[in-house]
C-alpha positions, -999 to +999 in steps of 0.1 A: +125+316-131+127+308-092+161+297-092+170+330-113+156+351-084+167+329-054+186+348-025+206+318-012+223+295-029+237+259-015+266+245-031+288+213-023+317+231-018+306+250+015+296+214+027+322+196+054+318+162+063+325+151+101+340+115+099+349+092+128+378+070+127+383+042+155+412+025+163+415-011+166+387-022+143+387-044+112+356-031+094+332+003+099+310+000+128+275+015+123+262+042+147+228+033+155+215+067+162+232+083+134+217+061+105+240+062+077+272+072+097+300+051+109+330+047+129+356+041+102+386+021+103+419+037+090+414+022+056+376+028+049+378+065+061+406+068+031+382+052+010+353+075+021+370+106+018+381+100-019+346+094-027+335+126-013+362+143-032+348+127-065+315+138-055+328+177-051+332+174-009+363+189-007+369+193+032+362+170+061+365+172+096+379+140+117+370+127+152+390+102+168+379+071+190+411+057+207+415+021+221+429+036+255+412+067+271+430+085+300+426+114+325+444+141+300+435+125+269+468+119+259+462+099+225+449+130+212+483+144+210+502+113+208+520+113+171+508+077+169+473+085+179+442+075+156+436+107+140+475+117+135+477+084+116+449+095+095+458+127+088+490+114+073+471+087+057+449+114+036+479+139+030+496+109+013+467+098-010+453+135-016+477+161-007+460+192-006+431+185-029+412+181+002+409+206+033+419+185+061+403+196+096+409+181+130+386+185+158+407+197+187+395+185+220+397+158+245+363+144+256+366+116+232+401+108+246+396+111+283+382+083+308+363+109+326+342+124+292+353+161+299+369+185+273+394+192+298+421+183+325+402+180+359+414+192+390+399+163+412+386+132+410+363+124+382+327+121+396+332+143+424+306+171+425+336+197+438+356+186+406+359+209+378+376+212+348+412+232+351+410+257+322+446+266+323+461+229+325+437+222+295+451+248+274+486+230+277+470+201+265+453+220+235+484+233+224+501+199+224+471+185+204+474+212+181+510+206+169+508+170+167+479+177+143+496+202+123+528+180+123+504+148+108+490+171+081+461+192+093+454+220+076+429+233+102+423+225+134+390+232+154+393+241+189+360+227+205+364+228+241+351+262+246+382+266+273+389+307+280+419+316+260+421+282+239+427+299+205+454+326+220+473+293+234+469+269+201+479+302+179+512+306+199+519+266+198+513+264+163+535+293+155+564+282+178+561+252+159+564+266+124+527+261+114+520+298+110+499+288+080+479+262+096+441+277+104+421+278+133+383+272+132+372+281+165+339+266+179+332+301+194+294+298+202+288+261+213+260+258+235+252+234+261+228+218+241+208+185+245+210+177+205+246+161+210+235+126+221+240+106+192+276+123+188+285+107+222+272+076+211+296+077+178+328+087+201+319+062+228+319+094+253+300+096+287+306+120+315+316+098+347+292+106+374+265+119+352+277+157+352+276+182+324+293+209+303+274+239+313+307+253+330+324+258+300+298+255+270+274+285+265+238+286+280+215+282+254+192+311+271+216+339+260+224+354+230+246+385+236+274+367+251+282+347+220+293+377+201+319+385+231+331+351+228+333+352+189+351+386+192+374+373+217+384+342+195+390+365+166+411+390+187+434+358+199+439+347+163+410+326+149+406+326+112+371+313+113+346+312+139+316+284+148+282+283+161+269+250+173+244+236+172+230+253+137+190+251+136+178+260+171+204+289+166+195+306+133+197+339+152+232+336+167+244+327+131+229+359+118+240+379+146+277+365+144+277+370+105+265+407+110+291+416+136+325+396+119+345+399+089+359+365+091+341+332+077+312+318+099+305+282+100+277+264+119+276+227+126+243+208+118+247+184+150+243+147+152+207+152+170+194+177+143+204+150+120+189+120+137+157+138+141+156+144+105+163+106+097+138+094+126+108+115+113+115+103+076+118+069+084+085+070+100+067+087+071+061+119+091+081+141+065+098+142+034+135+138+039+150+152+009+129+183+010+134+189+046+170+182+045+176+209+017+151+234+035+172+228+067+209+234+049+194+265+030+181+278+062+214+277+079+230+291+045+203+321+045+209+332+086+246+335+072+267+306+075+298+306+050+305+270+059+285+243+072+295+211+089+269+182+082+264+146+083+242+153+050+274+162+031+274+129+008+237+131+006+235+163-003+265+159-031+250+127-046+216+145-047+235+174-071+257+148-090 
């Protein structure tokens, strides 16, 4: 009876599995701060995506960890970069039976850890991210990812005008059908720590990303950011993190007519795992409650490290 009248449903088809693939390793590397999550090899990520597809998880998003980093993150747009190789591998394996998304940013590819090109020396307090120079890099990444088989590119750097620059680049390269999932309301949160372990990313000089990510104290500007991205050509928009920002998810859902995604981020996942490991909470009950709450708030799509767990639970 409760199932019959429940207002919110959660289905494996609504989940996207984030996957990390690292260049130059021969076997998967566990990520200590993300229990159960690994840095994949090219071979192991192919096995993982096949397994996810068999369980009904039909969408994945790839994050690359290159062997070499530089000031502009050139491995992000190199046709021989790790994500581009992986996209070609997965396209050959699965065709279009799985939605292949690629995170579009450079923080995991730069030697300074920022999400864009810097206008001065890394670590200098007067140095900041050069927005327009970064857009040129993002455009190149988008085309490289689309050329390699990405069906969705997901710009996460929160640069002004990033969606418009990417849409123009994709269309100009003949990729009109490649969709853009914009990280439109990405907050300067303290919940990203385990992710930075996963991609070996630290900001030189101990800086932060508050100059370009959103202030977590604010709500109204999220709607303005989302609407700007849609006007520039975003096909889907995302709120990140998820659980502390359920109000933002609900407000965005009410304001737009495109699919709304939410990223249940690394810190949210790690806290769940740590508390359950200590016997303080029931893992499965809280995990299910958390994902359902994100859906209840209005998310059509959830990016979560719990995707495989949920699919196996429902299998």
